[in-house]
N, C-alpha and C positions, 0 to 999 in steps of 0.2 A: 504494500500500500504506500503510495507516494503522498506527501503532504507539502503544500506550498502556501506561502503567505503572499498576498498581493496587495499593493497600494496603487489605487487608480486615481489619477489626477485629471483635471479638466472640468468641463461642465457635466458633472456626474451626480449632483444632488438636485432633487426636484424634477427629474426626468424619468422616473420609474426604473432607475438603474438597479436598485436592490431587488425589486420584485422581478424584474427581467432576469437578473442574475440567478435568483432562486429557481425560476422556471427552467433556465438553461442547465443549471446544476442537476435538477431532478430528471431532466431529459437525458443527461449523460451518465446518470448514476453516481454523481459526485456528492459527497457529504461535507459538512462544515458549516460555515456561517458567513454572513455579510453584514456590514454595518457602516453607517455614516460616521465620519470623524468631524470634530469641531472645526478643523481647518479647511473643510470643503472637499476633502478626498473621501473615497470609499475604500474600506479595508475588507479583505476576505481571506479566510483560511479555508483551504480546500483539501479534500482527500479523495483519492481514487486511483485507478490504474493509470499508467503513464499515458496511454493514447487518449483517454478521456480528459485527463488533466491538460494535455497539450491543446486539445480542441477547445476546452473551456477558456484557457488562457488566451488563445487566438481570438475567441469571441469577445473577451474583455477589452481588447484593443479597439473595438468598435462600439460595443454595448448596444443598447436600444436605440431606436431611430432618433430620438431627441437629444441623445448624449453627444458630447464633443470631447472625446478622450484625447488628452495630450501626452500622457505617459502612463505606463504600467510597469511598476517595479515588482519583480518576482524573485522570491528567495525560498529555497527548500528549508523546512523547519521540522523539528520534532514536536509532536502534539499528541494529546490523547485521541483515541478513536471517537469519531462522531457517528451517530446512528442515522441522521437525516441532515438536511440542509435547512438552516433557519435564518431569519432576518432578525438582527439585534438592533436596538436603538431606533 
């Protein structure tokens, strides 16, 4: 199981980024969570097989239709196992 932490910058709050992220994660069998940060970025921690994680990360570079993603920082991390994908905050 692969685990990654993502920090997404740009116009990513107020454009249904978190809800769309959850939908994409569920579609790909990804677990973890997504949340808005006070500085305007979106943070996500994801777990899944390598191919699904790569597809998810690629999707995050565009996000939903109204988003304007300027940067996605991705780092592998150690994290506990997640059972589903949730929206926090």
